[in-house]
C-alpha atoms as one frame of an Amber mdcrd trajectory, in Angstrom:
protein
 -12.250 -98.744 178.464  -9.234 -97.382 176.797  -6.705 -96.322 178.711  -6.681
 -93.146 177.718 -10.082 -92.928 178.328  -9.635 -93.364 182.093  -9.458 -91.401
 184.658  -6.088 -90.577 185.931  -6.915 -91.011 189.366 -10.054 -92.054 192.365
 -12.206 -89.489 193.008 -14.696 -89.373 196.076 -17.935 -87.249 196.731 -19.372
 -87.446 200.315 -22.826 -85.806 200.993 -25.417 -88.089 203.496 -27.888 -85.806
 203.392 -31.296 -87.408 202.575 -32.831 -84.776 200.220 -36.612 -84.063 199.277
 -37.027 -81.581 196.804 -40.806 -80.226 194.630 -43.601 -78.070 194.838 -45.318
 -79.753 198.113 -42.323 -81.118 199.353 -42.860 -79.791 203.178 -45.803 -82.450
 203.289 -42.764 -85.382 203.709 -42.182 -83.387 206.998 -44.178 -85.870 209.631
 -43.000 -89.078 207.918 -39.230 -87.783 208.224 -40.235 -86.494 211.886 -41.956
 -90.035 212.655 -42.381 -90.559 216.482 -38.991 -88.234 217.433 -40.511 -84.571
 219.285 -38.792 -82.110 218.145 -38.089 -78.165 218.176 -38.306 -75.417 215.364
 -35.625 -73.418 214.897 -37.355 -70.409 212.577 -37.142 -66.703 212.017 -39.450
 -64.511 213.252 -41.420 -63.377 210.148 -41.892 -66.861 209.851 -45.233 -67.392
 212.401 -47.003 -64.318 210.242 -46.050 -65.128 206.457 -47.742 -68.788 207.779
 -44.757 -71.283 207.363 -44.825 -71.492 211.425 -48.074 -72.611 211.407 -47.485
 -75.141 208.173 -44.991 -76.681 210.259 -47.066 -77.304 214.298 -50.038 -78.654
 212.051 -47.364 -81.545 210.100 -46.104 -81.987 213.729 -48.604 -81.543 215.814
 -48.551 -83.144 219.303 -44.791 -84.494 217.974 -43.587 -80.564 217.529 -42.307
 -80.204 221.055 -41.794 -75.813 220.907 -40.699 -73.467 218.831 -37.221 -71.643
 218.658 -38.365 -68.148 216.054 -36.621 -65.424 218.000 -33.417 -65.823 215.018
 -31.707 -62.983 214.280 -29.602 -62.633 210.623 -25.674 -64.029 211.028 -26.124
 -65.477 214.290 -23.179 -63.226 216.379 -21.689 -64.893 220.299 -23.606 -63.089
 221.836 -27.245 -63.005 220.846 -27.229 -67.307 220.812 -25.127 -67.508 224.135
 -28.991 -67.304 225.798 -30.725 -69.212 223.465 -28.630 -72.106 223.480 -28.705
 -72.553 227.499 -32.319 -72.374 227.216 -32.508 -74.692 224.451 -30.627 -77.349
 226.506 -32.328 -77.067 230.038 -35.930 -77.843 227.645 -35.773 -79.279 225.218
 -32.370 -81.774 226.151 -34.774 -84.636 226.394 -36.228 -84.096 222.186 -34.551
 -85.287 219.657 -35.176 -83.717 216.271 -34.283 -80.059 215.223 -36.513 -78.522
 212.702 -34.711 -75.731 210.503 -36.777 -73.481 208.703 -35.543 -69.799 207.486
 -32.198 -68.746 205.151 -28.851 -69.596 206.398 -28.387 -68.177 209.915 -31.755
 -69.644 210.654 -29.858 -73.176 209.608 -26.890 -72.250 210.260 -28.145 -71.415
 214.164 -30.245 -74.691 214.525 -26.941 -75.944 214.065 -24.575 -74.631 216.337
 -27.327 -75.884 218.793 -27.735 -79.289 218.356 -24.214 -79.962 219.739 -23.801
 -79.937 223.241 -19.984 -80.629 225.638 -21.429 -82.138 229.229 -22.654 -78.741
 230.430 -25.469 -76.278 228.851 -22.559 -72.708 228.165 -22.385 -71.593 224.377
 -18.777 -70.641 225.529 -17.462 -74.093 225.896 -18.087 -74.899 221.683 -17.010
 -70.752 220.940 -13.731 -71.476 222.793 -12.996 -74.982 220.934 -13.108 -73.290
 218.203 -11.066 -69.727 218.827  -8.705 -71.556 220.075  -9.000 -73.111 216.351
  -9.667 -77.214 217.583 -12.437 -78.568 217.488 -14.726 -79.367 219.798 -15.436
 -83.015 221.020 -19.667 -83.111 221.870 -20.721 -85.316 223.969 -24.375 -84.566
 223.180 -25.899 -84.076 219.830 -29.572 -83.686 218.437 -30.564 -84.793 214.735
 -31.197 -81.658 211.445 -33.587 -81.366 209.642 -33.603 -78.723 207.266 -36.289
 -76.926 205.132 -34.619 -73.794 203.345 -37.001 -70.419 202.650 -34.660 -69.065
 199.998 -31.977 -70.572 197.029 -29.123 -69.302 198.327 -26.741 -70.945 201.611
 -26.514 -74.102 200.433 -26.591 -74.869 204.099 -29.593 -77.237 203.859 -27.139
 -80.150 202.632 -23.745 -78.947 204.321 -21.960 -79.851 207.863 -20.978 -75.545
 207.996 -22.321 -73.585 210.723 -21.603 -70.356 210.232 -20.922 -67.983 213.736
 -19.794 -64.050 214.444 -18.193 -62.303 216.741 -19.081 -58.480 215.741 -18.983
 -57.123 219.294 -15.318 -58.564 220.873 -13.097 -59.883 218.577 -14.531 -58.648
 216.287 -13.942 -62.375 213.707 -15.940 -65.214 212.124 -16.451 -69.054 213.121
 -17.137 -71.823 211.433 -18.422 -75.093 213.284 -18.304 -78.682 210.809 -18.274
 -81.460 212.278 -19.438 -85.031 211.505 -22.578 -84.815 213.655 -23.654 -81.310
 212.043 -24.846 -82.815 208.833 -28.317 -83.241 208.053 -30.129 -85.633 208.484
 -32.366 -84.543 205.844 -33.427 -81.312 203.626 -36.641 -80.687 202.421 -36.187
 -77.909 199.418 -39.351 -76.862 198.507 -39.829 -73.495 195.833 -42.995 -73.109
 197.076 -41.619 -71.263 200.254 -39.196 -68.718 198.828 -41.943 -66.922 197.114
 -42.439 -64.380 199.880 -38.420 -63.420 199.514 -38.243 -59.510 199.080 -36.719
 -59.255 196.121 -33.114 -58.199 197.421 -33.119 -61.288 199.865 -33.893 -63.412
 196.334 -30.577 -61.649 195.222 -28.341 -62.185 197.271 -29.502 -65.196 197.392
 -28.792 -66.431 194.123 -25.220 -64.327 193.805 -24.154 -67.030 197.031 -25.133
 -69.966 195.770 -23.692 -68.207 192.121 -20.505 -68.110 194.089 -20.451 -71.182
 196.009 -20.589 -72.499 192.501 -18.124 -70.914 190.533 -15.525 -71.597 194.490
 -16.330 -74.898 193.807 -14.721 -75.170 190.712 -11.547 -72.688 191.429 -10.339
 -75.397 194.571  -7.968 -77.731 195.410 -10.408 -80.054 196.595 -12.457 -79.926
 193.924 -13.429 -83.621 191.352 -14.929 -84.309 188.958 -18.163 -85.134 190.920
 -18.220 -81.577 192.765 -17.911 -80.317 189.123 -20.770 -81.640 187.366 -22.803
 -80.262 189.962 -20.906 -76.746 189.966 -20.643 -75.769 186.273 -25.146 -76.842
 185.780 -25.781 -74.843 189.008 -22.894 -72.226 187.440 -24.882 -72.019 184.615
 -28.757 -72.018 185.761 -28.594 -69.726 188.273 -26.323 -66.793 185.804 -29.796
 -68.022 182.766 -31.772 -67.562 185.991 -31.173 -65.369 188.471 -31.733 -62.057
 185.992 -35.534 -63.381 184.898 -36.221 -64.054 188.658 -35.296 -60.835 189.089
 -37.680 -59.419 187.203 -40.619 -61.520 187.179 -39.418 -62.277 191.481 -43.491
 -64.225 191.073 -42.724 -66.963 188.500 -42.354 -70.007 191.263 -41.304 -71.709
 187.546 -38.395 -69.517 187.862 -38.378 -70.187 191.739 -38.195 -73.708 191.601
 -35.160 -73.169 189.093 -33.588 -70.920 191.119 -34.131 -73.888 194.021 -32.007
 -76.322 192.160 -29.415 -74.298 190.799 -28.283 -73.506 194.477 -29.248 -77.112
 196.158 -26.893 -78.243 193.329 -23.658 -75.091 194.232 -24.669 -76.727 198.055
 -23.881 -80.312 196.955 -20.816 -78.956 195.052 -19.456 -76.950 197.849 -20.674
 -79.529 200.052 -17.004 -81.249 199.172 -15.237 -78.802 198.367 -16.321 -76.117
 200.113 -15.808 -72.256 199.359 -12.854 -70.383 198.620 -10.881 -67.029 198.075
 -14.037 -64.833 197.620 -15.727 -65.640 200.615 -12.823 -65.538 202.966 -12.537
 -62.148 201.552 -16.298 -61.311 202.280 -15.584 -62.548 205.688 -13.920 -59.522
 206.921 -16.570 -57.377 204.187 -19.267 -58.169 206.146 -17.788 -57.624 209.617
 -16.050 -54.620 208.675 -18.800 -52.877 205.882 -21.463 -54.624 206.499 -22.144
 -55.720 203.335 -25.072 -58.268 202.683 -23.348 -61.717 202.501 -24.768 -62.410
 199.320 -23.085 -59.997 197.879 -19.707 -59.433 200.053 -18.879 -62.911 198.322
 -19.581 -62.514 194.718 -18.234 -58.364 193.575 -14.953 -59.837 193.788 -16.129
 -62.708 192.049 -14.615 -61.309 188.047 -10.987 -60.571 190.667 -10.934 -63.696
 191.703 -11.838 -65.538 188.345  -9.257 -63.657 186.141  -6.190 -65.011 189.658
  -7.548 -68.471 189.040  -7.630 -68.857 184.873  -3.787 -70.095 183.187  -3.213
 -71.782 186.972  -4.789 -75.625 185.511  -5.814 -76.388 182.783  -7.619 -78.719
 184.203  -9.641 -76.174 186.238  -9.990 -73.687 182.822 -11.533 -76.050 181.011
 -14.192 -76.565 184.135 -14.246 -72.821 184.369 -14.802 -72.986 179.954 -17.749
 -75.014 180.387 -20.038 -72.463 182.167 -19.395 -69.331 179.420 -19.565 -71.506
 176.509 -16.254 -72.276 175.825 -14.692 -68.447 175.874 -12.608 -68.969 178.778
 -10.843 -65.994 178.225 -14.030 -63.709 178.164 -15.367 -65.492 180.482 -14.825
 -62.782 183.875 -15.662 -59.465 181.496 -19.036 -61.532 181.174 -19.608 -62.257
 184.765 -18.885 -58.369 185.251 -21.175 -58.019 182.465 -24.232 -59.786 184.511
 -23.206 -58.673 188.119 -23.518 -55.231 186.494 -26.792 -55.905 185.235 -27.978
 -56.673 188.179 -27.100 -54.174 189.955 -24.245 -55.084 191.758 -20.911 -53.436
 191.253 -17.525 -55.513 191.296 -15.215 -52.786 192.500 -13.591 -52.638 196.706
 -14.027 -48.295 195.633 -17.895 -48.082 194.782 -18.363 -50.152 198.839 -15.404
 -47.438 200.269 -12.723 -49.984 201.131  -9.386 -48.521 199.695  -7.212 -49.949
 197.699  -4.627 -50.165 200.485  -7.162 -52.318 202.450  -8.193 -54.331 199.866
  -4.669 -55.664 199.072  -4.221 -55.717 202.840  -7.323 -57.807 202.993  -7.243
 -60.344 200.247  -3.454 -61.043 201.179  -4.802 -61.599 204.792  -8.194 -63.266
 202.974  -5.174 -66.002 201.373  -3.367 -66.582 203.852  -7.303 -67.619 205.884
  -8.281 -71.520 205.424 -10.897 -70.720 202.853  -8.083 -68.958 201.356  -5.824
 -72.201 201.227  -8.637 -73.995 198.784  -8.422 -71.463 195.786  -6.253 -72.571
 193.527  -3.764 -69.456 192.760  -2.884 -69.908 196.649  -0.766 -73.070 196.155
   0.767 -71.431 192.875
């Protein structure tokens, strides 16, 4: 290798999740659980869709119980009683199997760590104080996503909302909350309604692009991010037109997984930081909230760093100058407006929202925040 071709700095990439991908991958679950006792955490509709029954049949006597009252966007008020009941009833079980979208996976991560008591407020108080929760008891986690977008199956992060009192969002991320294994079976996404298919795909696209204009990006995360963004932009319009196509479901699931691998090391950035207020204050679904600003954020990112421009250009066939317009057309073609005003947000409010987002922990990951 010549001196010119050698990378100027050492990059590191860490992801400890054992990933099993492909049609029928759910059959790997018994081998992954082994002789341990497990608890299934999932959404209520999983029973009617036949997914809960599949897990029960696969695990048999190894399954100690089912918690299937997970609601969208886990909230402090809803999780507190569930948390205490979980540790009292299933304290001796070793593994949580999380089946569902991001909310189910986030709920499982929030349940899997505890202090010396069974009080959820102990965890929430630590997060609210800005410190790191120190668990004294933990479970292992096997994630099974049923959407193609969250990426939570291969990250340690869980989102917790307080929509009723403090009206804020918390992020739990500990070494203990990395999943042990992930099963990504595209067949589990076939029952998704079109709205969730769209929101999930746009969430994955946001993960990929946010991993590129990110101060924590490196050549390894870039490889995942570029492929994920290109593939999702190709497959999502086709999937919206043919939601029953299992081949397209498979492509979307793989793109979402790659996006998850990318931001598992970089974290998200400005678009996600803005999205939290849009969800809390305006009720916008997460996938739309974190994606409608992508063209605007891209315009802020372009020109900040030549190396990031070069990576972004790979997503858009080398056309970095026309990339924001191409992305806007892509989103508009899917029925997603890209202006704050379309969601009832005034110019004054959006300006304040962006300023606050730039100052938040995710906003500070954006390359423009450090310029």
